[in-house]
KEKE-3310 file (N, C-alpha, C; in steps of 0.2 Angstrom, whole numbers, plus 5000, padded with zeros to 4 digits):
npx = (5055:5048:5041:5029:5028:5030:5038:5052:5066:5075:5078:5079:5068:5053:5041:5045:5048:5046:5051:5063:5066:5077:5089:5091:5100:5101:5091:5097:5096:5087:5070:5073:5067:5055:5055:5067:5085:5091:5082:5082:5095:5095:5086:5081:5080:5070:5068:5061:5071:5076:5081:5090:5084:5089:5093:5081:5075:5083:5079:5066:5068:5073:5062:5050:5038:5022:5014:5000:4998:4991:4995:4993:4997:5001:5003:5003:4987:4979:4967:4970:4964:4951:4952:4958:4949:4939:4946:4948:4936:4931:4941:4937:4925:4915:4912:4904:4901:4912:4921:4915:4918:4931:4947:4953:4967:4972:4966:4972:4988:4998:5013:5025:5022:5024:5038:5040:5035:5040:5053:5060:5068:5066:5053:5046:5041:5032:5017:5013:5019:5012:5000:4985:4985:4976:4986:4983:4992:4997:5006:5017:5028:5039:5040:5053:5058:5051:5048:5059:5055:5042:5044:5048:5039:5027:5014:4997:4995:4989:4987:4983:4981:4981:4976:4989:4987:4976:4979:4990:4985:4977:4986:4993:4983:4982:4996:4998:4989:4995:5006:5017:5022:5022:5008:5008:5012:5007:4995:4998:5012:5016:5012:5021:5033:5032:5032:5044:5054:5069:5065:5054:5050:5046:5033:5028:5037:5034:5020:5021:5029:5021:5010:5016:5016:5003:4997:5001:4997:4996:4995:4984:4978:4972:4962:4959:4950:4943:4937:4928:4920:4915:4912:4906:4910:4924:4924:4918:4929:4939:4935:4935:4949:4954:4948:4935:4917:4902:4886:4871:4864:4874:4883:4876:4876:4890:4892:4885:4892:4905:4903:4907:4900:4897:4910:4916:4910:4912:4921:4931:4937:4944:4956:4959:4965:4979:4981:4980:4991:5001:4999:5001:5014:5021:5016:5006:4991:4974:4962:4947:4949:4946:4950:4945:4941:4936:4934:4934:4934:4946:4945:4955:4955:4946:4952:4963:4972:4967:4979:4988:4982:4984:4998:5000:4993:5001:5013:5010:5007:5019:5027:5020:5024:5037:5037:5031:5018:5000:4990:4977:4979:4986:4977:4968:4957:4954)
npy = (5632:5647:5661:5668:5663:5670:5669:5674:5677:5688:5706:5712:5707:5709:5720:5725:5719:5720:5712:5700:5682:5670:5657:5648:5642:5625:5617:5615:5601:5588:5582:5567:5556:5556:5557:5550:5551:5553:5560:5573:5577:5581:5591:5608:5624:5639:5656:5672:5686:5695:5706:5698:5686:5672:5671:5672:5660:5651:5653:5649:5635:5631:5633:5632:5619:5613:5599:5599:5608:5614:5614:5623:5620:5626:5630:5646:5654:5642:5638:5641:5651:5647:5634:5637:5645:5635:5626:5634:5636:5623:5619:5628:5626:5629:5643:5654:5668:5675:5672:5679:5692:5695:5697:5684:5682:5687:5678:5666:5666:5670:5663:5668:5681:5693:5695:5696:5708:5718:5714:5712:5703:5702:5704:5695:5683:5685:5685:5672:5666:5672:5667:5658:5642:5627:5630:5637:5638:5645:5642:5645:5638:5625:5608:5604:5616:5619:5621:5611:5603:5599:5587:5579:5579:5578:5586:5589:5591:5600:5599:5607:5605:5612:5614:5620:5629:5636:5642:5650:5660:5666:5670:5680:5690:5694:5697:5708:5717:5719:5727:5721:5721:5731:5739:5736:5724:5709:5696:5685:5687:5685:5671:5665:5668:5661:5648:5647:5650:5648:5641:5633:5620:5620:5621:5608:5600:5603:5599:5585:5581:5582:5574:5562:5559:5556:5546:5546:5546:5559:5568:5577:5577:5586:5594:5609:5607:5596:5601:5610:5601:5592:5598:5595:5582:5585:5593:5584:5575:5583:5585:5572:5570:5579:5575:5579:5582:5584:5590:5589:5601:5610:5607:5612:5625:5627:5624:5634:5646:5644:5644:5650:5662:5668:5668:5678:5690:5692:5702:5698:5687:5691:5696:5709:5715:5711:5716:5730:5733:5729:5738:5750:5750:5748:5759:5758:5762:5758:5748:5741:5728:5711:5698:5685:5680:5674:5660:5648:5632:5627:5639:5647:5645:5655:5667:5668:5667:5655:5649:5651:5643:5631:5630:5631:5620:5609:5611:5608:5594:5589:5591:5582:5570:5570:5569:5557:5555:5560:5574:5573:5563:5571:5580:5573:5567:5555)
npz = (5440:5432:5441:5437:5425:5413:5400:5392:5381:5379:5381:5369:5362:5354:5362:5374:5387:5405:5415:5415:5412:5419:5419:5434:5449:5453:5466:5483:5487:5479:5477:5477:5483:5477:5463:5451:5453:5441:5433:5440:5437:5425:5424:5421:5429:5429:5433:5437:5432:5444:5457:5470:5468:5468:5482:5487:5483:5489:5502:5502:5499:5512:5520:5534:5535:5539:5545:5544:5534:5518:5502:5487:5471:5455:5438:5431:5428:5427:5433:5446:5455:5456:5461:5473:5480:5482:5490:5501:5506:5509:5519:5529:5535:5526:5525:5519:5520:5525:5514:5504:5509:5512:5505:5494:5493:5505:5514:5509:5506:5491:5489:5483:5480:5487:5487:5474:5470:5479:5482:5494:5506:5519:5522:5514:5518:5528:5526:5525:5536:5546:5545:5551:5557:5551:5537:5521:5506:5492:5477:5462:5459:5453:5456:5461:5466:5477:5495:5504:5514:5511:5503:5513:5524:5518:5517:5513:5496:5482:5464:5449:5432:5416:5399:5389:5379:5381:5393:5389:5382:5391:5400:5392:5391:5405:5409:5400:5405:5417:5414:5408:5396:5380:5372:5359:5358:5352:5354:5346:5345:5358:5359:5350:5356:5367:5362:5356:5365:5375:5387:5384:5386:5399:5404:5401:5408:5421:5422:5419:5430:5441:5437:5437:5450:5454:5460:5473:5491:5497:5487:5477:5461:5448:5434:5426:5415:5419:5431:5424:5418:5427:5441:5453:5456:5458:5469:5478:5478:5483:5496:5501:5500:5510:5521:5524:5526:5516:5514:5504:5503:5506:5495:5484:5487:5486:5472:5466:5471:5466:5453:5436:5433:5446:5452:5443:5446:5459:5470:5479:5473:5462:5463:5466:5477:5475:5462:5463:5471:5462:5451:5457:5461:5449:5443:5434:5425:5431:5423:5415:5417:5421:5432:5432:5417:5404:5405:5397:5389:5377:5372:5366:5352:5348:5348:5340:5324:5311:5306:5316:5326:5321:5321:5335:5340:5334:5340:5353:5351:5346:5358:5366:5361:5363:5377:5378:5381:5382:5379:5384:5394:5403:5407:5413:5407:5401)
capx = (5049:5047:5036:5023:5028:5031:5045:5055:5073:5080:5075:5078:5062:5048:5037:5048:5046:5049:5055:5066:5068:5084:5090:5093:5104:5097:5091:5103:5095:5081:5066:5074:5062:5049:5057:5074:5090:5093:5077:5084:5101:5093:5081:5083:5075:5069:5064:5062:5078:5075:5087:5090:5080:5092:5093:5074:5074:5086:5075:5060:5070:5073:5056:5047:5032:5019:5011:4993:4998:4988:4998:4990:5003:4999:5006:4998:4981:4977:4962:4972:4960:4945:4953:4960:4942:4936:4949:4948:4929:4931:4945:4935:4918:4910:4911:4903:4901:4919:4923:4912:4919:4938:4950:4956:4974:4973:4964:4977:4993:5002:5020:5030:5019:5027:5044:5040:5033:5044:5060:5062:5068:5064:5045:5044:5037:5027:5010:5012:5021:5007:4993:4983:4985:4980:4987:4982:4997:4997:5013:5018:5034:5040:5041:5060:5060:5046:5051:5061:5051:5036:5045:5049:5033:5022:5008:4992:4997:4984:4989:4978:4984:4977:4978:4993:4985:4971:4983:4995:4980:4975:4992:4994:4979:4984:5002:4997:4986:5000:5011:5023:5024:5019:5002:5008:5014:5001:4994:5002:5019:5016:5012:5027:5038:5031:5033:5051:5059:5073:5062:5048:5048:5044:5025:5027:5041:5030:5014:5022:5032:5016:5006:5019:5015:4996:4994:5003:4991:4996:4994:4978:4980:4966:4963:4954:4945:4939:4933:4923:4916:4911:4914:4903:4915:4930:4922:4918:4936:4943:4932:4938:4956:4955:4944:4929:4911:4898:4879:4868:4863:4881:4885:4872:4879:4897:4891:4883:4897:4911:4901:4911:4897:4898:4917:4918:4907:4914:4927:4936:4941:4947:4963:4959:4970:4985:4982:4981:4998:5005:4998:5003:5021:5023:5013:5001:4984:4969:4956:4941:4951:4943:4954:4940:4939:4931:4933:4931:4939:4947:4943:4960:4953:4942:4956:4969:4970:4967:4986:4991:4979:4987:5004:5000:4991:5006:5018:5009:5007:5026:5029:5018:5028:5044:5036:5028:5011:4995:4987:4971:4981:4989:4971:4964:4951:4954)
capy = (5635:5654:5663:5670:5660:5675:5667:5678:5676:5694:5712:5714:5704:5714:5720:5729:5716:5723:5707:5694:5676:5668:5650:5648:5636:5619:5618:5611:5594:5586:5577:5560:5551:5556:5555:5547:5556:5554:5565:5579:5579:5584:5597:5615:5628:5646:5661:5679:5689:5701:5706:5693:5680:5666:5671:5670:5653:5647:5653:5644:5628:5630:5636:5627:5617:5610:5593:5601:5613:5612:5618:5623:5622:5626:5635:5652:5654:5635:5637:5642:5654:5643:5629:5640:5647:5629:5623:5638:5634:5616:5619:5633:5624:5632:5650:5659:5675:5677:5671:5685:5699:5696:5695:5677:5683:5687:5671:5661:5670:5667:5663:5672:5688:5699:5696:5698:5715:5722:5712:5712:5696:5702:5704:5691:5677:5687:5683:5664:5665:5675:5663:5654:5635:5624:5635:5636:5642:5645:5643:5643:5635:5618:5603:5604:5623:5620:5620:5604:5599:5596:5581:5575:5579:5577:5588:5589:5595:5599:5602:5608:5606:5615:5614:5626:5633:5641:5645:5655:5665:5669:5673:5686:5696:5696:5701:5715:5722:5721:5731:5717:5723:5737:5738:5734:5717:5706:5689:5680:5688:5681:5664:5663:5668:5655:5641:5647:5652:5643:5638:5631:5614:5621:5619:5601:5597:5604:5595:5578:5579:5581:5569:5555:5557:5557:5541:5547:5548:5566:5573:5577:5579:5587:5599:5614:5604:5592:5605:5613:5596:5589:5602:5592:5577:5588:5595:5578:5572:5587:5584:5566:5571:5583:5572:5583:5580:5589:5588:5591:5608:5614:5606:5616:5632:5627:5624:5641:5650:5642:5645:5656:5668:5670:5670:5683:5696:5692:5706:5694:5682:5693:5698:5716:5717:5710:5720:5737:5734:5729:5744:5756:5749:5749:5765:5757:5764:5753:5748:5737:5721:5706:5692:5680:5684:5670:5653:5643:5626:5628:5646:5649:5645:5660:5673:5668:5665:5648:5647:5651:5638:5625:5630:5629:5613:5605:5612:5604:5587:5587:5590:5576:5564:5571:5567:5551:5555:5563:5580:5570:5560:5576:5584:5568:5567:5548)
capz = (5437:5433:5446:5434:5418:5407:5398:5386:5381:5380:5381:5362:5359:5353:5367:5380:5393:5411:5419:5411:5415:5418:5422:5441:5451:5456:5474:5487:5486:5475:5480:5474:5486:5473:5456:5451:5453:5434:5431:5442:5435:5418:5425:5421:5432:5427:5437:5435:5434:5448:5462:5476:5467:5470:5489:5489:5481:5494:5508:5501:5500:5519:5523:5538:5533:5544:5542:5542:5528:5512:5497:5480:5467:5448:5433:5431:5424:5426:5437:5453:5460:5456:5466:5479:5483:5483:5495:5507:5509:5512:5525:5534:5536:5521:5528:5513:5522:5525:5507:5500:5512:5513:5499:5494:5494:5512:5517:5507:5502:5486:5493:5479:5478:5491:5485:5467:5470:5483:5482:5501:5509:5526:5523:5509:5520:5533:5525:5526:5543:5551:5543:5556:5555:5545:5532:5513:5503:5485:5474:5455:5459:5451:5462:5464:5470:5483:5501:5504:5519:5508:5501:5519:5529:5514:5518:5507:5490:5476:5458:5444:5426:5411:5392:5389:5373:5384:5398:5386:5380:5397:5402:5388:5394:5412:5409:5397:5410:5422:5411:5407:5389:5377:5369:5352:5358:5351:5357:5342:5347:5364:5358:5347:5361:5372:5359:5353:5370:5378:5392:5381:5389:5406:5405:5401:5413:5427:5422:5420:5436:5446:5435:5439:5457:5455:5465:5480:5495:5499:5482:5473:5454:5443:5429:5424:5411:5423:5435:5420:5415:5433:5447:5459:5457:5460:5476:5482:5478:5488:5503:5504:5501:5516:5526:5526:5523:5513:5513:5497:5503:5505:5489:5480:5488:5483:5465:5464:5473:5462:5446:5433:5433:5452:5453:5439:5449:5466:5470:5483:5469:5456:5464:5466:5482:5472:5456:5465:5473:5456:5447:5461:5461:5443:5440:5428:5427:5431:5418:5417:5416:5426:5432:5429:5410:5400:5408:5392:5387:5370:5370:5362:5345:5346:5348:5336:5317:5310:5305:5323:5329:5318:5324:5342:5340:5332:5345:5359:5349:5346:5365:5369:5358:5367:5384:5378:5385:5379:5383:5387:5400:5408:5409:5416:5403:5399)
cpx = (5049:5041:5030:5022:5028:5038:5047:5063:5077:5075:5075:5072:5057:5043:5039:5046:5050:5053:5057:5066:5075:5084:5093:5097:5099:5096:5096:5102:5088:5077:5067:5070:5056:5050:5065:5079:5092:5088:5080:5090:5100:5089:5084:5078:5076:5066:5065:5069:5077:5080:5085:5086:5083:5092:5086:5072:5077:5082:5069:5062:5071:5067:5053:5040:5029:5015:5003:4992:4994:4991:4995:4995:5000:5004:5001:4993:4979:4971:4964:4967:4953:4946:4955:4954:4939:4939:4948:4941:4929:4935:4942:4927:4913:4908:4910:4903:4908:4922:4921:4914:4927:4942:4954:4963:4976:4971:4969:4982:4996:5010:5025:5028:5023:5034:5045:5039:5038:5052:5064:5062:5066:5056:5042:5039:5032:5020:5009:5014:5016:5000:4992:4983:4978:4980:4986:4986:4997:5004:5013:5024:5034:5041:5048:5062:5055:5050:5053:5057:5045:5038:5046:5043:5027:5015:5003:4995:4991:4987:4984:4982:4979:4980:4983:4991:4980:4975:4987:4991:4978:4980:4993:4990:4980:4990:5002:4994:4990:5006:5017:5026:5020:5012:5002:5011:5008:5001:4998:5009:5020:5017:5018:5033:5038:5033:5041:5056:5063:5070:5055:5046:5046:5037:5024:5031:5037:5024:5016:5025:5026:5011:5009:5018:5007:4993:4997:4997:4991:4995:4987:4979:4973:4967:4958:4948:4940:4934:4927:4918:4912:4914:4912:4908:4921:4929:4922:4925:4940:4941:4935:4945:4958:4951:4939:4923:4907:4891:4877:4867:4869:4884:4882:4875:4886:4896:4889:4889:4903:4909:4905:4907:4897:4905:4919:4915:4909:4921:4933:4940:4943:4953:4964:4964:4977:4986:4983:4988:5002:5005:5001:5011:5024:5021:5010:4994:4979:4964:4951:4943:4948:4947:4951:4938:4934:4929:4931:4937:4940:4945:4949:4959:4949:4946:4962:4967:4971:4975:4989:4988:4982:4994:5005:4998:4997:5012:5017:5009:5014:5029:5026:5021:5035:5043:5033:5022:5006:4992:4981:4973:4983:4983:4966:4957:4950:4950)
cpy = (5643:5655:5665:5667:5664:5674:5670:5677:5682:5700:5715:5711:5710:5714:5724:5726:5719:5718:5701:5688:5674:5661:5651:5642:5631:5620:5614:5604:5593:5582:5570:5555:5551:5554:5554:5553:5558:5560:5572:5581:5582:5590:5604:5619:5635:5650:5668:5682:5695:5700:5701:5687:5673:5665:5669:5663:5649:5647:5649:5637:5626:5631:5630:5626:5613:5604:5594:5606:5610:5617:5617:5625:5621:5630:5640:5651:5647:5634:5638:5645:5650:5637:5631:5642:5640:5626:5627:5636:5628:5616:5624:5632:5628:5639:5655:5666:5678:5677:5677:5692:5700:5693:5688:5677:5684:5681:5666:5664:5666:5668:5668:5679:5693:5701:5699:5706:5720:5720:5712:5706:5696:5702:5699:5685:5678:5685:5676:5663:5667:5671:5658:5647:5632:5629:5633:5640:5640:5646:5641:5640:5627:5614:5604:5611:5624:5619:5612:5600:5596:5589:5576:5574:5577:5579:5587:5594:5594:5603:5602:5610:5610:5615:5621:5631:5638:5645:5651:5661:5669:5673:5680:5692:5698:5700:5708:5720:5724:5725:5728:5718:5728:5735:5735:5726:5712:5699:5684:5681:5684:5674:5661:5663:5662:5648:5641:5649:5646:5638:5635:5624:5614:5619:5612:5597:5597:5600:5588:5576:5577:5575:5562:5554:5557:5552:5541:5549:5555:5571:5572:5580:5580:5592:5604:5611:5600:5596:5608:5607:5593:5592:5598:5586:5579:5590:5589:5575:5576:5586:5578:5567:5574:5581:5576:5580:5586:5586:5591:5598:5612:5613:5611:5624:5633:5628:5631:5646:5650:5642:5651:5662:5672:5672:5677:5690:5697:5696:5702:5689:5684:5697:5706:5719:5717:5715:5727:5738:5734:5735:5750:5755:5750:5755:5764:5759:5758:5754:5743:5730:5717:5700:5686:5682:5680:5663:5648:5638:5627:5635:5650:5650:5651:5667:5673:5666:5658:5645:5646:5645:5631:5624:5628:5622:5608:5605:5608:5596:5585:5587:5584:5570:5564:5568:5560:5550:5559:5569:5577:5567:5566:5580:5579:5568:5560:5544)
cpz = (5438:5438:5443:5427:5412:5404:5391:5387:5382:5379:5374:5359:5359:5359:5373:5386:5399:5415:5415:5415:5414:5421:5429:5443:5454:5463:5477:5487:5482:5479:5476:5477:5482:5466:5456:5450:5446:5431:5433:5439:5428:5419:5425:5424:5430:5432:5434:5437:5437:5454:5468:5474:5469:5478:5491:5488:5487:5501:5508:5502:5507:5523:5528:5535:5538:5541:5541:5537:5523:5507:5490:5476:5459:5444:5433:5426:5422:5431:5445:5457:5461:5462:5473:5483:5486:5490:5502:5510:5512:5519:5531:5535:5532:5523:5522:5514:5522:5518:5503:5503:5512:5507:5499:5496:5501:5516:5515:5503:5496:5488:5489:5478:5481:5488:5478:5466:5473:5484:5489:5504:5516:5527:5518:5512:5526:5532:5526:5533:5548:5550:5549:5553:5555:5540:5525:5510:5496:5482:5466:5454:5456:5457:5465:5467:5476:5489:5502:5509:5517:5506:5507:5523:5525:5516:5512:5502:5484:5470:5453:5437:5421:5404:5391:5384:5376:5389:5395:5384:5386:5400:5399:5391:5401:5412:5405:5401:5415:5420:5410:5400:5386:5374:5362:5352:5358:5354:5353:5343:5353:5363:5355:5351:5366:5369:5357:5359:5372:5383:5390:5384:5396:5408:5405:5406:5420:5427:5423:5426:5441:5444:5437:5446:5459:5460:5472:5485:5497:5494:5478:5466:5450:5438:5429:5420:5415:5428:5431:5418:5421:5439:5453:5461:5460:5467:5480:5483:5484:5495:5506:5505:5508:5522:5529:5523:5521:5512:5506:5497:5502:5498:5484:5481:5485:5475:5462:5465:5468:5455:5443:5434:5440:5454:5449:5442:5456:5467:5474:5479:5463:5457:5464:5471:5479:5466:5458:5467:5467:5452:5451:5461:5455:5439:5433:5430:5427:5425:5420:5416:5422:5426:5429:5422:5406:5402:5404:5392:5380:5367:5366:5355:5343:5345:5344:5329:5316:5309:5312:5327:5327:5321:5331:5343:5339:5337:5351:5357:5349:5353:5368:5367:5362:5374:5384:5382:5380:5383:5387:5394:5406:5411:5412:5413:5400:5404)
residu = (UNK:UNK:UNK:UNK:UNK:UNK:UNK:UNK:UNK:UNK:UNK:UNK:UNK:UNK:UNK:UNK:UNK:UNK:UNK:UNK:UNK:UNK:UNK:UNK:UNK:UNK:UNK:UNK:UNK:UNK:UNK:UNK:UNK:UNK:UNK:UNK:UNK:UNK:UNK:UNK:UNK:UNK:UNK:UNK:UNK:UNK:UNK:UNK:UNK:UNK:UNK:UNK:UNK:UNK:UNK:UNK:UNK:UNK:UNK:UNK:UNK:UNK:UNK:UNK:UNK:UNK:UNK:UNK:UNK:UNK:UNK:UNK:UNK:UNK:UNK:UNK:UNK:UNK:UNK:UNK:UNK:UNK:UNK:UNK:UNK:UNK:UNK:UNK:UNK:UNK:UNK:UNK:UNK:UNK:UNK:UNK:UNK:UNK:UNK:UNK:UNK:UNK:UNK:UNK:UNK:UNK:UNK:UNK:UNK:UNK:UNK:UNK:UNK:UNK:UNK:UNK:UNK:UNK:UNK:UNK:UNK:UNK:UNK:UNK:UNK:UNK:UNK:UNK:UNK:UNK:UNK:UNK:UNK:UNK:UNK:UNK:UNK:UNK:UNK:UNK:UNK:UNK:UNK:UNK:UNK:UNK:UNK:UNK:UNK:UNK:UNK:UNK:UNK:UNK:UNK:UNK:UNK:UNK:UNK:UNK:UNK:UNK:UNK:UNK:UNK:UNK:UNK:UNK:UNK:UNK:UNK:UNK:UNK:UNK:UNK:UNK:UNK:UNK:UNK:UNK:UNK:UNK:UNK:UNK:UNK:UNK:UNK:UNK:UNK:UNK:UNK:UNK:UNK:UNK:UNK:UNK:UNK:UNK:UNK:UNK:UNK:UNK:UNK:UNK:UNK:UNK:UNK:UNK:UNK:UNK:UNK:UNK:UNK:UNK:UNK:UNK:UNK:UNK:UNK:UNK:UNK:UNK:UNK:UNK:UNK:UNK:UNK:UNK:UNK:UNK:UNK:UNK:UNK:UNK:UNK:UNK:UNK:UNK:UNK:UNK:UNK:UNK:UNK:UNK:UNK:UNK:UNK:UNK:UNK:UNK:UNK:UNK:UNK:UNK:UNK:UNK:UNK:UNK:UNK:UNK:UNK:UNK:UNK:UNK:UNK:UNK:UNK:UNK:UNK:UNK:UNK:UNK:UNK:UNK:UNK:UNK:UNK:UNK:UNK:UNK:UNK:UNK:UNK:UNK:UNK:UNK:UNK:UNK:UNK:UNK:UNK:UNK:UNK:UNK:UNK:UNK:UNK:UNK:UNK:UNK:UNK:UNK:UNK:UNK:UNK:UNK:UNK:UNK:UNK:UNK:UNK:UNK:UNK:UNK:UNK:UNK:UNK:UNK:UNK:UNK:UNK:UNK:UNK:UNK:UNK:UNK:UNK:UNK:UNK:UNK:UNK:UNK:UNK:UNK)
# end
């Protein structure tokens, strides 16, 4: 899986993309104890085309994993930050004071971030290696590119899916703010590239792989849409999954702290620490962009033309037929 999911085919495409994606080598071994060898024989992996990327992925494959780790794995813009804050609080005795005063990225590192920004293999893993156990680690990697010890030791893994149509729109606004393409590259340009790119199956490969493992005792699978519909139940599920308890007073605090309104105005959950580094490294000027932007389900319909809505809807429907599933299943709405 690409590391930020900005999937474009070539620099000739409109938009002057700063970082291109490329197909990468398969890992040294697949998690054939989880999915059949036949599945992995057909799996294609993509990543950013940046220096030393294959070396970085090789190091990830061999990374040490602890049995008390908690790994949050998602595609970008699928409720990652929301679930990350939820998990950190549950794992840290609902320490709201620290959650409001220390950047989430420092409390729970994004494994790929440091390398993507600085391309330095020596420093790439220091944020997670220096983390106090039990560690909460975030990644946007696909199942096959995660550390191999995850398949063997089976620490707790949480996966959050989201309707790709909403995720793509959210991606566009984030990547534009990060300087990944020029101002004249429109949202509909972006959506067309996401649908027509050579890696257009990746969103569905990724979701269906984790969905197939949803009954495994070490994996908790949920969706952004379910969190929006019934956050209380998701909090209860996570507490049970991590063998933690929660009383009603704390539940009320969690529901308030994790509400979109509170998350949007909380500086520690809007990735200011990461965004400032990206802007400084890329020499992109800051603006009034907020990471927690709208937080709507089916909000994509409000931002694109009716014709593009129809095209995007049909594209997803066709993919669902190809994968012999439904979007409702993948979003655990049935």
